[in-house]
DOSEDREN-105755 format. One line per field, with one value per residue (C-alpha): residue number from 1; residue in three letters; chain; x, y, z. Coordinates in steps of 0.5 Angstrom, whole numbers, plus 2048, in hexadecimal, padded with zeros to 3 digits. Each point is the difference from the previous one (the first is absolute). Example, Ala and Ser with C-alpha at 12.3 -4.5 7.8 and 13.67 -1.06 7.14 Angstrom:
BEGIN
nr: (1,2)
rest: (ALA,SER)
kette: (A,A)
east: (819,802)
north: (7F7,807)
up: (810,7FE)
REM end
This chain:
BEGIN
nr: (1,2,3,4,5,6,7,8,9,10,11,12,13,14,15,16,17,18,19,20,21,22,23,24,25,26,27,28,29,30,31,32,33,34,35,36,37,38,39,40,41,42,43,44,45,46,47,48,49,50,51,52,53,54,55,56,57,58,59,60,61,62,63,64,65,66,67,68,69,70,71,72,73,74,75,76,77,78,79,80,81,82,83,84,85,86,87,88,89,90,91,92,93,94,95,96,97,98,99,100,101,102,103,104,105,106,107,108,109,110,111,112,113,114,115,116,117,118,119,120,121,122,123,124,125,126,127,128,129,130,131,132,133,134,135,136,137,138,139,140,141,142,143,144,145,146,147,148,149,150,151,152,153,154,155,156,157,158,159,160,161,162,163,164,165,166,167,168,169,170,171,172,173,174,175)
rest: (UNK,UNK,UNK,UNK,UNK,UNK,UNK,UNK,UNK,UNK,UNK,UNK,UNK,UNK,UNK,UNK,UNK,UNK,UNK,UNK,UNK,UNK,UNK,UNK,UNK,UNK,UNK,UNK,UNK,UNK,UNK,UNK,UNK,UNK,UNK,UNK,UNK,UNK,UNK,UNK,UNK,UNK,UNK,UNK,UNK,UNK,UNK,UNK,UNK,UNK,UNK,UNK,UNK,UNK,UNK,UNK,UNK,UNK,UNK,UNK,UNK,UNK,UNK,UNK,UNK,UNK,UNK,UNK,UNK,UNK,UNK,UNK,UNK,UNK,UNK,UNK,UNK,UNK,UNK,UNK,UNK,UNK,UNK,UNK,UNK,UNK,UNK,UNK,UNK,UNK,UNK,UNK,UNK,UNK,UNK,UNK,UNK,UNK,UNK,UNK,UNK,UNK,UNK,UNK,UNK,UNK,UNK,UNK,UNK,UNK,UNK,UNK,UNK,UNK,UNK,UNK,UNK,UNK,UNK,UNK,UNK,UNK,UNK,UNK,UNK,UNK,UNK,UNK,UNK,UNK,UNK,UNK,UNK,UNK,UNK,UNK,UNK,UNK,UNK,UNK,UNK,UNK,UNK,UNK,UNK,UNK,UNK,UNK,UNK,UNK,UNK,UNK,UNK,UNK,UNK,UNK,UNK,UNK,UNK,UNK,UNK,UNK,UNK,UNK,UNK,UNK,UNK,UNK,UNK,UNK,UNK,UNK,UNK,UNK,UNK)
kette: (A,A,A,A,A,A,A,A,A,A,A,A,A,A,A,A,A,A,A,A,A,A,A,A,A,A,A,A,A,A,A,A,A,A,A,A,A,A,A,A,A,A,A,A,A,A,A,A,A,A,A,A,A,A,A,A,A,A,A,A,A,A,A,A,A,A,A,A,A,A,A,A,A,A,A,A,A,A,A,A,A,A,A,A,A,A,A,A,A,A,A,A,A,A,A,A,A,A,A,A,A,A,A,A,A,A,A,A,A,A,A,A,A,A,A,A,A,A,A,A,A,A,A,A,A,A,A,A,A,A,A,A,A,A,A,A,A,A,A,A,A,A,A,A,A,A,A,A,A,A,A,A,A,A,A,A,A,A,A,A,A,A,A,A,A,A,A,A,A,A,A,A,A,A,A)
east: (7FF,803,802,7FC,802,7FD,808,801,805,807,805,807,802,808,804,807,7FE,806,7FE,7FD,7FF,7F9,7FF,7FF,801,7FA,7FC,802,7FD,7F9,7FF,800,7FC,7FA,800,800,7FA,7FC,801,807,805,806,806,806,807,7FE,7FB,806,803,805,805,7FC,806,802,7FE,802,7FC,7F9,800,801,7FA,7FC,802,7FE,7F9,7FD,7FB,803,806,800,807,801,804,806,807,803,7FB,802,807,800,7FB,804,806,804,803,803,7FF,801,7F9,7F9,800,7F9,7FF,804,7FF,7F9,802,804,7F9,7FB,805,801,7F8,7FF,805,7FE,7F8,7FD,7F9,7FD,807,800,7FA,801,805,7FE,804,7FD,803,800,7FF,808,801,800,7FD,809,801,7FD,804,801,7FE,7F8,7FF,800,7FD,7FD,7FD,7FB,802,7FC,801,7FE,7FB,7FE,7FF,7FD,7F9,804,805,7FA,7FC,806,802,7FA,7FD,7FA,800,7FE,7FA,7FD,7FD,7F8,7FE,7FF,7FA,7FC,801,7F9,7FD,7FF,7FA,801,802,7FC,804)
north: (800,807,805,804,806,7FB,7FF,7F9,7FB,802,7FA,800,7F9,7FF,7FC,7FD,802,7FE,7F9,7FE,7F8,7FE,806,804,807,7FF,7FC,806,804,7FD,800,808,800,7FB,804,806,7FE,7FE,808,7FE,806,7FB,803,7FC,802,7FF,806,804,802,804,7FF,805,805,7FC,7F8,7FF,807,7FD,7F9,802,805,7FA,7FB,806,802,7FA,7FC,7F9,7FE,7F9,7FD,7FB,7FA,7FE,7FD,807,804,7FC,801,807,802,7FC,803,7FA,7FF,805,807,804,7FD,800,807,801,7FA,801,807,7FD,7FC,805,804,7FA,7FE,807,801,7F8,802,806,7FF,7FB,7FC,805,800,7F8,7FF,806,7FB,7F9,7FC,7FD,7F9,801,7F9,7FD,803,7FD,802,7FF,806,804,805,7FE,807,7FF,7FA,801,7FB,7FD,805,7FE,801,7FF,7FC,805,7FE,7FB,804,806,801,7FF,805,805,7FF,802,806,803,7FE,7FB,7FA,7F9,800,806,7FF,800,807,800,7FE,802,7FB,7FB,7FF,7F9,7FD,7FF,7F8,7FB,7FE)
up: (800,7FF,806,804,7FB,7FA,7FD,7FE,804,7FD,7FF,7FE,7FD,802,7FC,7FD,7F9,7FD,802,7FA,801,7FD,7FE,808,7FE,7FB,805,806,7FA,7FF,808,800,7FA,803,807,7FB,7FC,807,803,804,7FF,7FE,7FF,7FC,7FD,7FA,800,7FF,7F9,802,806,806,802,805,801,807,802,7FB,803,808,7FE,7FD,806,805,7FD,7FE,805,7FE,7FC,7FD,800,7FA,802,7FC,801,7FF,803,806,7FF,7FF,806,805,7FD,7FC,7FA,7FB,803,7F9,7FD,802,804,7FF,805,804,802,801,804,804,800,803,804,804,800,803,806,801,800,804,7FE,7FB,7FB,800,7FD,7FB,7FD,7FC,7FD,7F9,7FD,7F9,7FB,800,806,807,807,803,7FB,804,804,807,803,7FD,803,808,804,7FA,7FD,7F9,7FA,7FA,7F9,7FA,7FC,803,807,7FC,803,807,7FF,7FD,806,805,7FC,7FF,807,7FE,804,7FD,806,803,807,801,804,807,803,806,806,7FF,807,801,805,807,800,805,807)
REM end
């Protein structure tokens, strides 16, 4: 659902864009497009035709202003988020990893709900960065869990509680 002021939920798609196994980059874009078509303001770096004036500033602003950040698991994303591998490649995912980790560290429970781990086809749950799975937090497989993920982002629970009624007065029972 939208915010109290009527604006739609904003979601940033965070991923290792140079990881191209099984069309990972294309699927990341498909997820963003799918969310946008259903009223979610999804943001992904692929929408930026030309380099923004400052990629680190752009990424930081997107993470900070997003209601949710969808973090797409892959071996490259996990390595970069966890500071491993060639430090000269994957600078975007490394930077977002720093911003996300700082946000998780500085904030309590509310920030943990903001970051959502998603596993695309061709990737595995073991490729989710450790910082995104404290205390057994859930993750989603996309597109299989599309409806569940969309319900979370739009705050639409699957089951709604019945309205609370009045206490029913019962007759007295015999001794």
